[in-house]
N, CA, C and O atoms as CSV, one atom per row, in Angstrom:
chain,resi,resn,atom,element,x,y,z
A,1,MET,N,N,67.592,133.565,140.392
A,1,MET,CA,C,68.823,133.957,139.505
A,1,MET,C,C,68.935,133.022,138.234
A,1,MET,O,O,68.419,131.906,138.294
A,2,SER,N,N,69.420,133.325,137.384
A,2,SER,CA,C,69.679,132.142,136.487
A,2,SER,C,C,71.127,132.005,136.468
A,2,SER,O,O,71.934,132.910,136.683
A,3,ASN,N,N,71.484,130.310,136.083
A,3,ASN,CA,C,72.543,130.235,135.564
A,3,ASN,C,C,73.739,130.831,134.704
A,3,ASN,O,O,74.925,131.063,134.935
A,4,LEU,N,N,73.109,130.939,133.884
A,4,LEU,CA,C,74.034,131.539,132.952
A,4,LEU,C,C,73.296,132.800,131.774
A,4,LEU,O,O,72.254,132.750,131.120
A,5,GLY,N,N,74.521,134.028,131.897
A,5,GLY,CA,C,74.050,134.848,130.974
A,5,GLY,C,C,74.710,134.827,129.725
A,5,GLY,O,O,75.877,134.440,129.795
A,6,ILE,N,N,74.114,135.268,128.110
A,6,ILE,CA,C,75.278,135.418,127.435
A,6,ILE,C,C,75.212,136.489,126.608
A,6,ILE,O,O,74.243,137.192,126.322
A,7,ILE,N,N,76.680,136.556,126.145
A,7,ILE,CA,C,76.391,137.679,125.154
A,7,ILE,C,C,77.622,137.447,124.035
A,7,ILE,O,O,78.800,137.090,124.069
A,8,LEU,N,N,76.590,137.889,122.966
A,8,LEU,CA,C,77.326,137.456,121.971
A,8,LEU,C,C,77.705,138.593,120.626
A,8,LEU,O,O,76.984,139.235,119.862
A,9,VAL,N,N,79.335,138.457,120.798
A,9,VAL,CA,C,79.911,139.825,120.084
A,9,VAL,C,C,80.475,139.545,118.855
A,9,VAL,O,O,80.961,138.423,118.716
A,10,SER,N,N,80.526,140.552,117.663
A,10,SER,CA,C,80.968,140.029,116.583
A,10,SER,C,C,81.437,141.284,115.702
A,10,SER,O,O,81.430,142.495,115.922
A,11,HIS,N,N,81.762,140.665,114.846
A,11,HIS,CA,C,82.135,142.127,113.533
A,11,HIS,C,C,80.690,141.853,112.898
A,11,HIS,O,O,80.038,140.817,112.770
A,12,GLY,N,N,80.314,143.897,112.365
A,12,GLY,CA,C,78.982,143.448,111.556
A,12,GLY,C,C,77.705,142.796,112.732
A,12,GLY,O,O,77.933,142.499,113.904
A,13,GLU,N,N,76.483,142.700,112.087
A,13,GLU,CA,C,75.547,142.386,112.458
A,13,GLU,C,C,75.725,140.681,112.936
A,13,GLU,O,O,74.892,140.121,113.648
A,14,PHE,N,N,76.740,140.125,112.496
A,14,PHE,CA,C,76.920,138.492,112.765
A,14,PHE,C,C,76.315,138.001,113.761
A,14,PHE,O,O,75.361,137.230,113.655
A,15,ALA,N,N,77.042,138.587,115.359
A,15,ALA,CA,C,76.158,138.244,116.282
A,15,ALA,C,C,74.169,138.374,116.781
A,15,ALA,O,O,73.272,137.930,117.496
A,16,LYS,N,N,74.460,139.133,115.949
A,16,LYS,CA,C,72.409,139.097,115.745
A,16,LYS,C,C,71.674,138.173,114.699
A,16,LYS,O,O,70.740,137.396,114.896
A,17,ALA,N,N,72.158,138.384,113.863
A,17,ALA,CA,C,71.661,137.291,112.668
A,17,ALA,C,C,71.455,136.028,113.718
A,17,ALA,O,O,70.456,135.393,114.058
A,18,ALA,N,N,72.846,135.954,114.076
A,18,ALA,CA,C,73.204,134.417,115.126
A,18,ALA,C,C,71.912,134.168,116.060
A,18,ALA,O,O,71.166,133.242,115.742
A,19,LEU,N,N,71.704,134.701,116.839
A,19,LEU,CA,C,70.519,135.017,117.678
A,19,LEU,C,C,69.463,134.670,117.196
A,19,LEU,O,O,68.945,133.637,117.619
A,20,GLY,N,N,68.818,135.449,116.146
A,20,GLY,CA,C,67.764,135.506,115.369
A,20,GLY,C,C,67.591,134.146,115.307
A,20,GLY,O,O,66.808,133.542,116.041
A,21,SER,N,N,68.448,133.505,114.265
A,21,SER,CA,C,69.068,132.212,113.645
A,21,SER,C,C,68.322,131.594,114.939
A,21,SER,O,O,67.120,131.353,115.045
A,22,ALA,N,N,69.238,131.421,115.800
A,22,ALA,CA,C,68.884,130.269,116.742
A,22,ALA,C,C,67.453,130.543,117.943
A,22,ALA,O,O,67.051,129.747,118.792
A,23,GLU,N,N,67.127,131.398,117.753
A,23,GLU,CA,C,65.370,132.165,118.041
A,23,GLU,C,C,64.254,131.419,117.353
A,23,GLU,O,O,63.113,131.198,117.759
A,24,MET,N,N,64.993,130.991,115.923
A,24,MET,CA,C,64.112,130.820,114.952
A,24,MET,C,C,63.988,129.013,115.406
A,24,MET,O,O,62.925,128.459,115.126
A,25,ILE,N,N,64.816,128.396,115.918
A,25,ILE,CA,C,65.042,127.416,116.203
A,25,ILE,C,C,64.769,126.700,117.834
A,25,ILE,O,O,64.450,125.522,117.993
A,26,VAL,N,N,64.966,127.652,118.910
A,26,VAL,CA,C,64.557,127.154,119.804
A,26,VAL,C,C,63.654,128.398,121.110
A,26,VAL,O,O,63.477,128.454,122.327
A,27,GLY,N,N,63.372,129.064,120.095
A,27,GLY,CA,C,62.528,130.072,120.581
A,27,GLY,C,C,62.853,131.245,121.014
A,27,GLY,O,O,64.077,131.279,121.136
A,28,PRO,N,N,62.396,132.173,121.291
A,28,PRO,CA,C,62.619,133.483,121.887
A,28,PRO,C,C,63.460,132.831,123.324
A,28,PRO,O,O,63.322,131.844,124.047
A,29,GLN,N,N,64.647,134.339,123.225
A,29,GLN,CA,C,65.411,133.950,124.819
A,29,GLN,C,C,65.650,135.042,125.555
A,29,GLN,O,O,65.579,136.156,125.037
A,30,GLU,N,N,65.981,134.861,126.926
A,30,GLU,CA,C,65.782,135.776,128.092
A,30,GLU,C,C,67.420,136.118,128.481
A,30,GLU,O,O,68.201,135.206,128.752
A,31,GLU,N,N,67.642,136.900,128.474
A,31,GLU,CA,C,69.069,137.003,129.151
A,31,GLU,C,C,70.609,136.683,128.670
A,31,GLU,O,O,71.600,136.246,129.254
A,32,VAL,N,N,70.286,137.188,127.082
A,32,VAL,CA,C,70.677,136.369,125.941
A,32,VAL,C,C,71.369,138.431,125.213
A,32,VAL,O,O,70.547,139.339,125.340
A,33,THR,N,N,72.438,138.694,124.731
A,33,THR,CA,C,72.661,140.087,124.177
A,33,THR,C,C,73.648,139.603,123.113
A,33,THR,O,O,74.544,138.766,123.212
A,34,ALA,N,N,73.215,140.418,121.962
A,34,ALA,CA,C,74.268,140.170,120.766
A,34,ALA,C,C,74.653,141.741,120.826
A,34,ALA,O,O,73.681,142.497,120.828
A,35,LEU,N,N,75.542,142.156,120.860
A,35,LEU,CA,C,76.191,143.578,120.226
A,35,LEU,C,C,77.106,143.423,118.972
A,35,LEU,O,O,77.744,142.377,119.089
A,36,ALA,N,N,77.320,143.898,118.137
A,36,ALA,CA,C,77.711,144.342,116.613
A,36,ALA,C,C,78.779,145.512,116.895
A,36,ALA,O,O,78.545,146.401,117.714
A,37,LEU,N,N,79.947,145.443,116.167
A,37,LEU,CA,C,80.945,146.344,116.109
A,37,LEU,C,C,80.730,146.502,114.814
A,37,LEU,O,O,80.789,145.643,113.934
A,38,THR,N,N,80.435,147.814,114.710
A,38,THR,CA,C,80.285,148.542,113.325
A,38,THR,C,C,81.288,149.498,113.762
A,38,THR,O,O,81.748,149.954,114.809
A,39,VAL,N,N,81.490,149.653,111.906
A,39,VAL,CA,C,82.937,150.978,111.486
A,39,VAL,C,C,82.929,152.392,112.150
A,39,VAL,O,O,83.795,153.265,112.101
A,40,ASP,N,N,81.788,152.387,112.748
A,40,ASP,CA,C,81.739,153.555,113.687
A,40,ASP,C,C,81.979,154.024,115.114
A,40,ASP,O,O,82.011,155.106,115.700
A,41,LYS,N,N,82.168,152.461,115.485
A,41,LYS,CA,C,82.760,152.301,117.473
A,41,LYS,C,C,84.011,152.265,116.852
A,41,LYS,O,O,84.453,152.163,115.708
A,42,SER,N,N,84.580,152.427,118.398
A,42,SER,CA,C,85.831,152.406,118.208
A,42,SER,C,C,85.631,150.862,119.410
A,42,SER,O,O,84.660,150.193,119.764
A,43,LEU,N,N,87.205,150.825,119.737
A,43,LEU,CA,C,87.848,149.573,120.586
A,43,LEU,C,C,87.077,149.742,121.564
A,43,LEU,O,O,86.248,148.884,121.867
A,44,ASP,N,N,87.286,151.459,122.571
A,44,ASP,CA,C,86.836,151.677,123.793
A,44,ASP,C,C,85.434,151.521,123.941
A,44,ASP,O,O,84.981,150.863,124.878
A,45,ALA,N,N,84.802,151.996,123.210
A,45,ALA,CA,C,83.062,152.251,122.969
A,45,ALA,C,C,82.592,150.569,122.517
A,45,ALA,O,O,81.453,150.175,122.770
A,46,PHE,N,N,83.501,149.770,121.908
A,46,PHE,CA,C,82.301,148.493,121.815
A,46,PHE,C,C,83.093,147.859,123.549
A,46,PHE,O,O,82.364,147.263,124.341
A,47,GLU,N,N,84.442,148.090,123.848
A,47,GLU,CA,C,84.673,147.590,125.635
A,47,GLU,C,C,83.977,148.343,126.279
A,47,GLU,O,O,84.691,148.341,127.282
A,48,GLU,N,N,83.143,149.011,126.546
A,48,GLU,CA,C,82.099,149.680,127.132
A,48,GLU,C,C,80.877,148.912,127.138
A,48,GLU,O,O,80.225,148.709,128.162
A,49,GLU,N,N,80.515,148.413,125.797
A,49,GLU,CA,C,78.711,148.059,125.459
A,49,GLU,C,C,79.152,146.834,126.107
A,49,GLU,O,O,78.587,146.349,127.087
A,50,ILE,N,N,79.924,146.466,125.675
A,50,ILE,CA,C,80.238,144.629,126.209
A,50,ILE,C,C,80.103,144.600,127.986
A,50,ILE,O,O,79.428,143.795,128.629
A,51,ALA,N,N,80.876,145.621,128.490
A,51,ALA,CA,C,80.981,145.960,129.885
A,51,ALA,C,C,79.529,146.840,130.681
A,51,ALA,O,O,79.664,147.406,131.766
A,52,VAL,N,N,78.156,146.814,129.896
A,52,VAL,CA,C,77.172,147.633,130.012
A,52,VAL,C,C,76.577,146.218,130.386
A,52,VAL,O,O,76.287,145.869,131.530
A,53,ALA,N,N,76.469,145.625,129.488
A,53,ALA,CA,C,75.812,144.418,128.976
A,53,ALA,C,C,76.113,143.021,130.270
A,53,ALA,O,O,75.435,142.155,130.825
A,54,TYR,N,N,77.422,143.451,130.273
A,54,TYR,CA,C,78.198,142.029,131.487
A,54,TYR,C,C,76.946,142.470,132.824
A,54,TYR,O,O,76.141,141.813,133.485
A,55,ASP,N,N,77.327,143.913,132.752
A,55,ASP,CA,C,76.795,144.433,134.618
A,55,ASP,C,C,75.153,144.032,134.312
A,55,ASP,O,O,74.628,143.149,134.990
A,56,THR,N,N,74.451,144.683,133.336
A,56,THR,CA,C,73.360,144.020,133.230
A,56,THR,C,C,72.733,142.890,133.507
A,56,THR,O,O,71.605,142.820,133.994
A,57,LEU,N,N,73.709,141.616,133.094
A,57,LEU,CA,C,72.815,140.226,132.889
A,57,LEU,C,C,73.676,139.792,134.453
A,57,LEU,O,O,73.265,138.803,135.060
A,58,ALA,N,N,74.872,140.603,135.025
A,58,ALA,CA,C,74.968,139.663,135.945
A,58,ALA,C,C,74.263,140.107,136.993
A,58,ALA,O,O,74.637,139.530,138.014
A,59,GLU,N,N,72.920,141.316,137.299
A,59,GLU,CA,C,72.058,141.567,138.372
A,59,GLU,C,C,71.113,140.101,138.443
A,59,GLU,O,O,70.298,139.910,139.345
A,60,THR,N,N,71.404,139.006,137.209
A,60,THR,CA,C,69.977,138.401,137.071
A,60,THR,C,C,70.494,136.642,137.187
A,60,THR,O,O,69.983,135.638,137.683
A,61,CYS,N,N,72.161,137.019,136.216
A,61,CYS,CA,C,72.619,135.550,136.385
A,61,CYS,C,C,73.839,135.459,137.011
A,61,CYS,O,O,74.650,136.381,137.095
A,62,LYS,N,N,74.022,133.915,137.624
A,62,LYS,CA,C,75.460,133.411,138.011
A,62,LYS,C,C,76.794,133.924,137.252
A,62,LYS,O,O,77.799,134.594,137.489
A,63,GLU,N,N,76.462,133.524,136.667
A,63,GLU,CA,C,77.667,133.155,135.483
A,63,GLU,C,C,77.345,133.572,133.708
A,63,GLU,O,O,76.441,133.101,133.018
A,64,ILE,N,N,78.532,134.720,133.229
A,64,ILE,CA,C,78.041,134.783,132.004
A,64,ILE,C,C,79.361,134.351,130.902
A,64,ILE,O,O,80.590,134.282,130.893
A,65,ILE,N,N,78.103,134.105,129.950
A,65,ILE,CA,C,79.289,133.395,128.787
A,65,ILE,C,C,79.075,134.569,127.233
A,65,ILE,O,O,78.084,135.062,126.693
A,66,VAL,N,N,80.498,134.631,126.974
A,66,VAL,CA,C,80.752,135.768,126.113
A,66,VAL,C,C,81.206,134.572,124.796
A,66,VAL,O,O,82.168,133.818,124.947
A,67,LEU,N,N,80.334,134.567,123.517
A,67,LEU,CA,C,81.176,134.338,122.394
A,67,LEU,C,C,81.115,134.755,121.294
A,67,LEU,O,O,80.217,134.770,120.452
A,68,CYS,N,N,82.678,135.297,121.335
A,68,CYS,CA,C,83.116,135.846,119.566
A,68,CYS,C,C,82.696,135.108,118.651
A,68,CYS,O,O,82.002,134.092,118.698
A,69,ASP,N,N,83.307,135.857,117.507
A,69,ASP,CA,C,82.744,135.946,116.382
A,69,ASP,C,C,84.488,135.109,116.003
A,69,ASP,O,O,84.360,134.134,115.261
A,70,ILE,N,N,85.990,135.417,116.441
A,70,ILE,CA,C,86.974,135.171,115.497
A,70,ILE,C,C,88.072,135.752,116.887
A,70,ILE,O,O,87.862,136.829,117.445
A,71,TYR,N,N,89.492,134.603,117.369
A,71,TYR,CA,C,90.187,135.338,117.958
A,71,TYR,C,C,91.437,136.140,117.208
A,71,TYR,O,O,91.992,135.854,116.148
A,72,GLY,N,N,91.704,137.309,118.180
A,72,GLY,CA,C,92.517,138.535,117.782
A,72,GLY,C,C,91.593,139.119,117.051
A,72,GLY,O,O,92.057,139.065,115.912
A,73,GLY,N,N,90.096,139.888,116.979
A,73,GLY,CA,C,89.822,140.621,116.085
A,73,GLY,C,C,89.521,141.461,117.265
A,73,GLY,O,O,89.740,141.009,118.388
A,74,THR,N,N,89.010,142.714,117.089
A,74,THR,CA,C,88.431,143.562,117.866
A,74,THR,C,C,87.406,143.409,118.695
A,74,THR,O,O,87.540,144.089,119.712
A,75,PRO,N,N,86.243,142.654,118.643
A,75,PRO,CA,C,85.557,141.949,119.417
A,75,PRO,C,C,86.310,141.224,120.464
A,75,PRO,O,O,85.941,141.456,121.615
A,76,PHE,N,N,87.245,140.432,120.313
A,76,PHE,CA,C,88.173,139.721,120.690
A,76,PHE,C,C,88.844,140.368,121.639
A,76,PHE,O,O,89.042,139.627,122.603
A,77,ASN,N,N,89.376,141.680,121.802
A,77,ASN,CA,C,90.093,142.413,122.038
A,77,ASN,C,C,89.207,143.507,123.337
A,77,ASN,O,O,89.777,143.946,124.336
A,78,ALA,N,N,88.089,143.701,123.069
A,78,ALA,CA,C,86.993,144.479,123.552
A,78,ALA,C,C,86.493,143.056,124.868
A,78,ALA,O,O,86.057,143.215,126.008
A,79,VAL,N,N,86.778,141.772,124.127
A,79,VAL,CA,C,86.106,140.760,125.588
A,79,VAL,C,C,87.570,140.959,126.776
A,79,VAL,O,O,87.571,141.543,127.860
A,80,SER,N,N,88.535,140.351,126.187
A,80,SER,CA,C,90.033,140.409,126.642
A,80,SER,C,C,90.315,141.407,127.653
A,80,SER,O,O,90.520,141.205,128.850
A,81,ARG,N,N,90.301,142.582,126.986
A,81,ARG,CA,C,90.256,144.380,127.954
A,81,ARG,C,C,88.898,144.183,129.389
A,81,ARG,O,O,89.154,144.515,130.546
A,82,CYS,N,N,87.483,143.580,128.948
A,82,CYS,CA,C,86.602,143.532,130.465
A,82,CYS,C,C,87.234,142.145,131.076
A,82,CYS,O,O,87.347,142.143,132.301
A,83,ILE,N,N,87.540,141.296,130.575
A,83,ILE,CA,C,88.843,140.277,131.703
A,83,ILE,C,C,89.518,140.573,132.390
A,83,ILE,O,O,89.417,140.232,133.569
A,84,LEU,N,N,90.583,141.407,131.895
A,84,LEU,CA,C,91.585,141.669,132.185
A,84,LEU,C,C,91.647,142.912,133.200
A,84,LEU,O,O,92.655,143.363,133.746
A,85,LYS,N,N,89.831,143.515,133.362
A,85,LYS,CA,C,89.498,144.751,134.130
A,85,LYS,C,C,88.516,144.234,135.078
A,85,LYS,O,O,87.796,145.071,135.621
A,86,GLY,N,N,88.337,142.848,135.410
A,86,GLY,CA,C,87.575,142.182,136.309
A,86,GLY,C,C,86.322,141.836,136.483
A,86,GLY,O,O,85.689,141.586,137.508
A,87,LYS,N,N,85.885,141.853,134.819
A,87,LYS,CA,C,84.508,140.863,134.793
A,87,LYS,C,C,84.808,139.327,134.720
A,87,LYS,O,O,85.675,138.809,134.016
A,88,LYS,N,N,84.267,138.925,135.252
A,88,LYS,CA,C,84.296,137.786,135.546
A,88,LYS,C,C,83.562,136.604,134.598
A,88,LYS,O,O,82.897,135.655,135.014
A,89,ILE,N,N,83.954,137.020,132.873
A,89,ILE,CA,C,83.008,136.022,131.746
A,89,ILE,C,C,84.279,135.005,131.403
A,89,ILE,O,O,85.504,135.074,131.505
A,90,ILE,N,N,83.504,134.216,131.033
A,90,ILE,CA,C,83.903,132.728,130.450
A,90,ILE,C,C,83.319,133.442,128.835
A,90,ILE,O,O,82.267,133.934,128.426
A,91,GLY,N,N,84.867,133.112,128.194
A,91,GLY,CA,C,84.810,133.437,126.332
A,91,GLY,C,C,85.329,132.389,126.000
A,91,GLY,O,O,86.160,131.566,126.383
A,92,TYR,N,N,84.387,132.684,124.882
A,92,TYR,CA,C,85.194,131.590,123.861
A,92,TYR,C,C,84.892,132.583,122.247
A,92,TYR,O,O,83.961,133.356,122.020
A,93,THR,N,N,85.916,132.241,121.445
A,93,THR,CA,C,85.863,132.621,119.910
A,93,THR,C,C,84.975,131.291,119.324
A,93,THR,O,O,84.514,130.325,119.933
A,94,GLY,N,N,84.928,131.689,117.743
A,94,GLY,CA,C,84.173,130.361,117.109
A,94,GLY,C,C,82.765,130.665,117.339
A,94,GLY,O,O,82.015,129.692,117.411
A,95,LEU,N,N,82.252,131.857,117.470
A,95,LEU,CA,C,80.671,131.386,117.754
A,95,LEU,C,C,79.893,131.043,116.510
A,95,LEU,O,O,79.768,131.734,115.499
A,96,SER,N,N,79.503,130.110,116.711
A,96,SER,CA,C,78.576,129.166,115.641
A,96,SER,C,C,77.520,128.835,116.100
A,96,SER,O,O,77.429,128.694,117.320
A,97,LEU,N,N,76.362,128.604,115.221
A,97,LEU,CA,C,75.057,128.511,115.762
A,97,LEU,C,C,74.796,127.184,116.262
A,97,LEU,O,O,73.925,127.169,117.132
A,98,PRO,N,N,75.379,125.884,115.917
A,98,PRO,CA,C,75.953,125.097,116.451
A,98,PRO,C,C,75.910,125.328,118.008
A,98,PRO,O,O,75.044,124.925,118.784
A,99,VAL,N,N,76.639,125.805,118.192
A,99,VAL,CA,C,77.247,125.759,119.727
A,99,VAL,C,C,76.461,126.655,120.141
A,99,VAL,O,O,76.123,126.369,121.289
A,100,LEU,N,N,75.983,127.624,119.781
A,100,LEU,CA,C,74.863,128.507,120.132
A,100,LEU,C,C,73.894,128.122,120.813
A,100,LEU,O,O,73.553,128.410,121.961
A,101,ILE,N,N,73.209,127.069,119.625
A,101,ILE,CA,C,71.920,126.724,120.435
A,101,ILE,C,C,71.849,125.715,120.911
A,101,ILE,O,O,70.765,125.578,121.477
A,102,ASP,N,N,72.637,124.675,121.001
A,102,ASP,CA,C,73.377,123.924,122.199
A,102,ASP,C,C,73.625,124.600,123.500
A,102,ASP,O,O,73.090,123.990,124.426
A,103,LEU,N,N,74.248,125.638,123.847
A,103,LEU,CA,C,74.362,126.823,124.831
A,103,LEU,C,C,72.891,126.587,125.221
A,103,LEU,O,O,72.384,125.770,125.989
A,104,LEU,N,N,72.220,127.821,124.243
A,104,LEU,CA,C,70.674,128.062,124.454
A,104,LEU,C,C,69.887,126.714,125.437
A,104,LEU,O,O,68.900,126.846,126.161
A,105,LEU,N,N,70.364,125.945,125.284
A,105,LEU,CA,C,69.526,124.514,125.256
A,105,LEU,C,C,69.969,123.744,126.829
A,105,LEU,O,O,69.577,122.734,127.413
A,106,CYS,N,N,70.773,124.588,127.064
A,106,CYS,CA,C,71.464,124.182,128.302
A,106,CYS,C,C,72.048,125.016,129.652
A,106,CYS,O,O,72.895,124.681,130.481
A,107,ARG,N,N,71.128,126.411,129.502
A,107,ARG,CA,C,71.446,127.224,130.780
A,107,ARG,C,C,71.144,126.760,132.145
A,107,ARG,O,O,71.117,127.713,132.923
A,108,ASP,N,N,70.928,125.723,132.656
A,108,ASP,CA,C,70.950,125.793,133.948
A,108,ASP,C,C,72.279,124.761,134.124
A,108,ASP,O,O,72.475,124.027,135.092
A,109,LEU,N,N,73.180,124.908,132.873
A,109,LEU,CA,C,74.036,124.098,133.784
A,109,LEU,C,C,74.842,125.138,134.887
A,109,LEU,O,O,74.266,126.129,135.334
A,110,SER,N,N,76.457,124.732,135.323
A,110,SER,CA,C,77.153,125.303,135.640
A,110,SER,C,C,78.097,126.378,134.516
A,110,SER,O,O,77.815,126.464,133.321
A,111,GLY,N,N,78.976,126.966,135.023
A,111,GLY,CA,C,80.192,127.069,134.130
A,111,GLY,C,C,80.664,126.528,133.629
A,111,GLY,O,O,80.690,126.391,132.406
A,112,GLU,N,N,81.523,125.740,134.896
A,112,GLU,CA,C,81.921,124.813,134.192
A,112,GLU,C,C,82.102,123.469,133.298
A,112,GLU,O,O,83.026,122.947,132.675
A,113,GLU,N,N,80.712,123.179,133.565
A,113,GLU,CA,C,79.982,122.438,132.887
A,113,GLU,C,C,79.680,123.333,131.709
A,113,GLU,O,O,80.641,123.369,130.940
A,114,ALA,N,N,78.895,123.895,131.410
A,114,ALA,CA,C,79.107,124.656,130.266
A,114,ALA,C,C,80.150,124.927,129.180
A,114,ALA,O,O,80.131,124.874,127.950
A,115,LYS,N,N,81.220,125.288,130.259
A,115,LYS,CA,C,82.285,124.787,129.437
A,115,LYS,C,C,82.704,123.783,128.743
A,115,LYS,O,O,82.921,123.999,127.551
A,116,LYS,N,N,82.846,122.939,129.076
A,116,LYS,CA,C,83.050,121.679,128.694
A,116,LYS,C,C,81.926,121.656,127.230
A,116,LYS,O,O,82.287,121.659,126.054
A,117,ARG,N,N,80.413,121.631,127.790
A,117,ARG,CA,C,79.434,121.394,126.581
A,117,ARG,C,C,79.723,122.285,125.233
A,117,ARG,O,O,79.359,121.791,124.166
A,118,ILE,N,N,80.339,123.532,125.224
A,118,ILE,CA,C,80.668,124.421,124.490
A,118,ILE,C,C,82.037,123.966,123.763
A,118,ILE,O,O,82.423,124.586,122.771
A,119,GLU,N,N,82.773,122.854,124.285
A,119,GLU,CA,C,84.114,122.496,123.920
A,119,GLU,C,C,83.871,121.339,122.901
A,119,GLU,O,O,84.221,121.244,121.725
A,120,ALA,N,N,83.182,120.506,123.684
A,120,ALA,CA,C,82.257,119.574,122.882
A,120,ALA,C,C,81.536,120.264,121.414
A,120,ALA,O,O,81.848,120.097,120.236
A,121,THR,N,N,81.008,120.670,121.722
A,121,THR,CA,C,80.165,121.113,120.981
A,121,THR,C,C,80.643,121.255,119.815
A,121,THR,O,O,80.234,120.724,118.783
A,122,HIS,N,N,81.809,122.211,119.990
A,122,HIS,CA,C,82.706,123.395,118.622
A,122,HIS,C,C,83.204,122.079,117.924
A,122,HIS,O,O,83.118,122.171,116.699
A,123,ALA,N,N,83.772,120.713,118.430
A,123,ALA,CA,C,84.273,119.935,118.104
A,123,ALA,C,C,83.971,119.089,117.004
A,123,ALA,O,O,84.684,118.509,116.186
A,124,ILE,N,N,82.033,119.198,117.282
A,124,ILE,CA,C,81.814,117.962,116.542
A,124,ILE,C,C,80.534,118.752,115.420
A,124,ILE,O,O,79.666,118.162,114.776
A,125,ALA,N,N,80.841,120.449,115.491
A,125,ALA,CA,C,80.244,121.014,114.764
A,125,ALA,C,C,80.578,121.085,113.307
A,125,ALA,O,O,79.698,121.039,112.448
A,126,LEU,N,N,82.048,121.215,112.987
A,126,LEU,CA,C,82.468,121.070,111.521
A,126,LEU,C,C,82.492,119.868,110.891
A,126,LEU,O,O,83.550,119.245,110.800
A,127,SER,N,N,81.181,119.337,110.316
A,127,SER,CA,C,81.361,117.884,109.509
A,127,SER,C,C,81.020,118.250,108.438
A,127,SER,O,O,80.134,119.008,108.042
A,128,PRO,N,N,82.116,117.408,107.761
A,128,PRO,CA,C,81.890,117.045,105.881
A,128,PRO,C,C,80.508,116.882,105.832
A,128,PRO,O,O,79.843,116.673,106.847
A,129,ILE,N,N,79.842,117.000,104.255
A,129,ILE,CA,C,78.586,116.503,103.517
A,129,ILE,C,C,79.039,115.851,103.184
A,129,ILE,O,O,80.131,116.182,102.720
A,130,ASN,N,N,78.681,114.432,103.104
A,130,ASN,CA,C,79.497,113.628,102.155
A,130,ASN,C,C,77.914,112.713,101.817
A,130,ASN,O,O,77.264,112.010,102.590
A,131,VAL,N,N,77.617,113.108,100.174
A,131,VAL,CA,C,76.377,112.765,100.135
A,131,VAL,C,C,77.074,112.394,98.647
A,131,VAL,O,O,77.993,113.028,98.128
A,132,SER,N,N,76.324,111.066,98.027
A,132,SER,CA,C,76.580,110.998,96.673
A,132,SER,C,C,75.054,110.270,95.976
A,132,SER,O,O,74.369,109.589,96.739
A,133,LEU,N,N,74.706,110.416,94.865
A,133,LEU,CA,C,73.218,109.717,93.961
A,133,LEU,C,C,73.975,108.438,93.101
A,133,LEU,O,O,75.051,108.344,92.511
A,134,ASN,N,N,73.067,107.697,93.300
A,134,ASN,CA,C,73.245,106.323,92.924
A,134,ASN,C,C,72.457,106.355,91.345
A,134,ASN,O,O,71.312,106.787,91.213
A,135,SER,N,N,73.146,105.910,90.389
A,135,SER,CA,C,73.174,106.126,88.861
A,135,SER,C,C,71.584,105.723,88.562
A,135,SER,O,O,71.057,105.879,87.461
A,136,ASP,N,N,70.932,105.196,89.698
A,136,ASP,CA,C,69.353,104.864,88.714
A,136,ASP,C,C,68.765,105.715,90.394
A,136,ASP,O,O,68.086,105.080,91.200
A,137,GLU,N,N,68.976,106.446,90.518
A,137,GLU,CA,C,68.255,107.645,91.619
A,137,GLU,C,C,68.893,109.313,91.318
A,137,GLU,O,O,69.835,109.997,91.717
A,138,ASP,N,N,67.400,109.488,90.088
A,138,ASP,CA,C,68.012,110.934,89.559
A,138,ASP,C,C,67.224,112.138,90.649
A,138,ASP,O,O,67.567,113.303,90.850
A,139,ASP,N,N,66.157,111.430,91.191
A,139,ASP,CA,C,65.646,112.381,92.049
A,139,ASP,C,C,66.663,112.876,93.299
A,139,ASP,O,O,67.132,112.022,94.051
A,140,ILE,N,N,66.947,114.171,93.461
A,140,ILE,CA,C,67.438,115.074,95.142
A,140,ILE,C,C,66.316,115.273,96.010
A,140,ILE,O,O,66.502,115.097,97.214
A,141,ASP,N,N,65.148,115.620,95.586
A,141,ASP,CA,C,64.076,116.117,96.308
A,141,ASP,C,C,64.068,115.549,97.618
A,141,ASP,O,O,63.782,116.134,98.663
A,142,ASP,N,N,64.597,113.700,97.388
A,142,ASP,CA,C,64.443,113.371,98.703
A,142,ASP,C,C,65.190,113.676,99.768
A,142,ASP,O,O,64.873,113.476,100.940
A,143,LEU,N,N,65.959,114.051,99.460
A,143,LEU,CA,C,67.198,114.701,100.638
A,143,LEU,C,C,66.432,115.017,101.508
A,143,LEU,O,O,66.853,115.525,102.547
């Protein structure tokens, strides 16, 4: 049995695209599901999709982490409803590629350890890009 199963949820195809991008970097992943809220899905239908994904992963994973795109949106509400109905979800908003890649690389952690890791990675993921060219350096191709 694996430690961590992962469900990604978002408005539109963002979660699926994030998973695809992460897999370009860390390789194909098992026990990860990406779900898209599309204009034709209701909150109830999306909640049911999440519940089915959870139940499927729970058969082979000790704990399930759900990363959703934004706080307060429909994907967040659907995850919240699953939690309120008894699904043992470790849920976070702020789905980003740095957080996802890091989580995929440390799936042997316990849920509590993964929570700490997610929070630490999220804290450093937003960094300003501070670059400048010296007057004698006209070629930016070396960056």
